[in-house]
C-alpha positions in Angstrom: -30.9 33.2 159.1 -34.3 34.4 159.1 -35.6 38.0 158.1 -35.7 41.0 159.9 -39.5 41.5 160.5 -38.8 45.0 161.9 -39.1 47.1 158.7 -42.2 45.6 157.6 -43.4 46.0 161.1 -42.6 49.6 160.9 -44.4 50.0 157.7 -47.6 48.0 159.0 -47.5 50.3 162.1 -46.9 53.5 160.0 -49.9 52.5 158.0 -52.2 52.0 160.7 -51.4 55.2 162.5 -51.9 57.5 159.3 -55.3 55.5 159.8 -56.0 56.0 163.3 -55.2 59.8 162.5 -57.9 59.9 160.1 -59.9 58.3 162.3 -59.4 60.7 165.4 -60.0 63.7 162.9 -63.4 62.5 161.9 -64.3 61.7 165.6 -63.4 65.0 166.9 -65.4 67.2 164.5 -68.4 64.8 165.0 -68.2 65.3 168.5 -67.8 69.0 168.3 -70.6 69.4 165.9 -73.2 67.1 167.9 -72.2 67.7 171.4 -71.7 71.2 172.9 -69.0 72.2 170.0 -66.3 70.5 172.2 -63.3 68.9 170.9 -62.8 65.5 172.5 -59.0 64.9 172.0 -57.9 68.7 172.4 -56.4 68.4 176.1 -54.6 71.6 175.6 -57.7 73.7 174.2 -60.2 72.1 177.0 -57.5 73.5 179.6 -57.6 76.4 178.4 -61.6 76.3 178.3 -61.4 75.4 181.7 -59.0 78.3 182.8 -61.6 81.0 181.2 -64.5 79.3 182.8 -63.6 79.2 186.0 -62.9 82.6 186.7 -66.4 83.7 185.0 -68.1 81.1 187.3 -69.6 79.4 184.1 -69.7 76.3 186.2 -71.5 74.1 183.7 -68.8 74.7 180.8 -66.1 74.6 183.3 -67.5 71.1 184.1 -67.7 69.6 180.8 -64.3 71.1 179.9 -63.0 69.3 183.2 -65.1 66.1 182.1 -63.5 65.7 179.0 -60.1 66.4 180.2 -60.2 63.8 182.8 -61.7 61.4 180.4 -59.2 61.6 178.0 -56.6 61.0 180.6 -58.8 57.8 181.8 -59.0 56.7 178.4 -54.9 56.9 178.2 -54.6 55.2 181.4 -56.6 52.1 180.5 -54.9 51.9 177.4 -51.4 52.1 178.7 -52.6 49.8 181.5 -53.6 47.2 179.0 -50.7 47.5 176.8 -48.5 46.8 179.7 -50.1 43.7 180.9 -49.7 42.8 177.2 -46.0 43.4 177.2 -45.7 41.5 180.5 -47.5 38.4 179.4 -46.2 38.9 176.0 -49.4 39.2 174.3 -48.5 40.4 170.7 -51.9 41.6 169.5 -53.0 43.6 172.4 -53.4 46.7 170.3 -56.6 44.7 169.1 -58.0 44.9 172.5 -58.0 48.8 172.9 -58.8 49.5 169.3 -61.9 47.2 169.8 -63.1 48.9 172.9 -62.8 52.4 171.3 -64.8 50.8 168.3 -67.8 49.7 170.5 -67.7 53.1 172.4 -67.7 54.8 169.2 -70.6 51.9 167.8 -72.7 52.4 171.3 -72.8 56.1 170.8 -73.7 55.6 166.7 -76.8 53.2 167.8 -78.0 54.7 171.1 -76.9 58.4 171.3 -78.7 59.0 167.9 -81.9 58.6 169.9 -81.1 60.5 173.0 -79.1 63.6 171.3 -82.3 64.0 169.4 -84.5 64.5 172.7 -82.0 66.7 174.0 -81.3 63.6 176.7 -79.2 64.5 179.8 -76.8 61.5 178.9 -75.4 64.0 176.2 -72.5 65.2 178.6 -71.7 61.4 179.4 -71.8 60.7 175.6 -68.9 63.5 175.3 -67.1 62.1 178.1 -67.6 58.8 176.4 -65.9 60.4 173.2 -62.8 61.8 175.1 -62.1 58.6 176.7 -62.4 56.7 173.2 -59.7 59.4 172.2 -57.5 59.0 175.0 -57.7 55.0 174.1 -56.4 55.7 170.8 -53.9 57.9 172.3 -52.3 55.5 174.0 -52.5 52.5 171.8 -50.2 53.6 169.1 -47.3 56.0 170.5 -44.5 54.8 168.5 -43.2 54.3 164.6 -39.8 53.2 164.5 -37.6 55.9 166.1 -40.6 58.2 166.3 -42.6 59.0 168.7 -46.6 59.6 167.3 -49.6 61.3 168.7 -52.7 59.9 166.4 -55.3 62.1 168.3 -53.5 65.6 168.1 -51.3 67.3 165.8 -49.6 70.2 167.3 -46.9 67.8 168.4 -46.4 66.4 165.5 -46.4 69.9 163.3 -43.4 70.5 165.8 -41.8 67.6 165.0 -42.2 68.2 161.4 -40.5 71.6 161.8 -37.4 69.8 163.5 -37.0 67.3 160.7 -37.4 69.8 158.0 -34.4 72.0 159.9 -32.1 68.8 160.0 -33.3 68.5 156.1 -31.8 71.8 155.6 -28.5 71.9 157.3 -27.8 68.3 155.5 -28.5 69.7 152.4 -26.5 72.8 153.5 -23.8 70.7 154.7 -24.0 68.0 151.7 -23.5 71.3 149.1 -20.0 71.8 150.3 -18.8 68.2 150.8 -17.1 66.3 147.9 -16.4 62.7 146.8 -17.3 59.8 149.6 -18.1 62.5 152.3 -21.4 63.3 150.2 -22.8 59.6 151.1 -23.4 60.0 154.6 -25.2 63.8 154.2 -27.2 62.2 151.9 -28.1 59.2 154.0 -29.4 61.3 156.8 -30.8 63.7 154.3 -33.1 60.8 153.2 -33.8 59.4 156.5 -35.2 62.9 157.6 -36.8 63.5 154.5 -38.8 60.4 155.1 -39.7 60.9 158.5 -40.8 64.5 157.6 -43.3 63.2 154.9 -44.5 60.4 157.5 -45.4 63.3 159.7 -46.6 65.5 157.3 -49.4 62.5 156.3 -50.1 62.3 159.8 -51.3 66.1 159.4 -53.2 65.5 156.2 -54.7 62.8 157.2 -56.3 64.5 160.5 -57.3 67.4 158.0 -58.8 64.6 155.9 -60.8 63.3 158.9 -61.8 66.3 160.0 -63.0 67.1 156.7 -65.0 63.9 156.1 -66.5 63.7 159.4 -67.8 67.2 158.6 -69.8 66.0 155.6 -70.9 63.1 157.1 -72.1 64.4 160.3 -74.0 67.1 158.4 -75.5 64.6 156.3 -76.3 62.1 158.5 -75.6 63.5 162.1 -74.2 60.9 164.5 -74.1 57.8 162.2 -71.0 59.3 160.5 -69.4 57.4 163.1 -70.1 54.4 161.6 -67.5 55.0 159.1 -64.6 55.5 162.0 -65.8 52.6 163.5 -65.2 50.6 160.1 -62.0 52.2 159.8 -61.2 50.7 163.5 -62.2 47.2 162.5 -59.5 47.2 159.7 -56.7 48.5 162.3 -57.9 45.2 164.5 -57.9 43.2 161.7 -54.4 44.3 160.5 -53.0 43.5 164.2 -54.3 40.2 163.9 -53.1 39.3 160.8 -49.4 41.7 160.7 -49.5 41.6 164.9 -48.3 45.7 166.0 -45.1 44.4 168.2 -45.4 45.8 171.8 -42.0 45.9 172.3 -41.9 49.4 170.6 -44.7 50.3 173.2 -43.1 49.0 176.5 -39.8 51.0 175.5 -41.1 54.3 175.0 -40.1 56.6 177.1 -42.1 59.3 178.5 -41.2 62.6 176.0 
């Protein structure tokens, strides 16, 4: 009888999710510092900016916010379409395709955008849209680790999930305090499971913050070439997918919630 590959697969996906979260933090601040002070992975914040700009007739700023939102959505649709096709043809290494596309977008910006941005080139809005599209692609590539829904490009939902898990831990601890004998075991197990998930979600936030800090230092030091770092990390993720495929089944079965 063979061993169940799912626990190892979950650990691999968890590691890749943390890696991608670091990438998102670094790309987000790089785009903010280089292009119009707009975050490329915050659709909610960009929507708020759009709502502020339209009534004040700031058409240029509204167009930028709208382009970022549309590009992020387009990237996510592209990723989910590729993932669905991969599921239908049973292509287990489909994540490599979407992550490679993201890496190529970032690499193109690092190579070509360095010249154009230095001259205040009119292509700057297009590069901003490209970065937002890359973040959308990453968002749609990995959406689930085990039983957890994850977002590797924004952390608001992750913080909300962390609060839920910590609440579960507190209640399990409370019930455990009053349980006796064998009745304590289920509470121990549930508290351990919730605590482990909470630690992972907290890790998502820490890695996003770490990526933002690192991306800030690099961008202020070397400008757009700071994107070489996330490109390298995406290459690591692609190699991981080829050596230990990130199963597409969890992505296919992921409910929209």
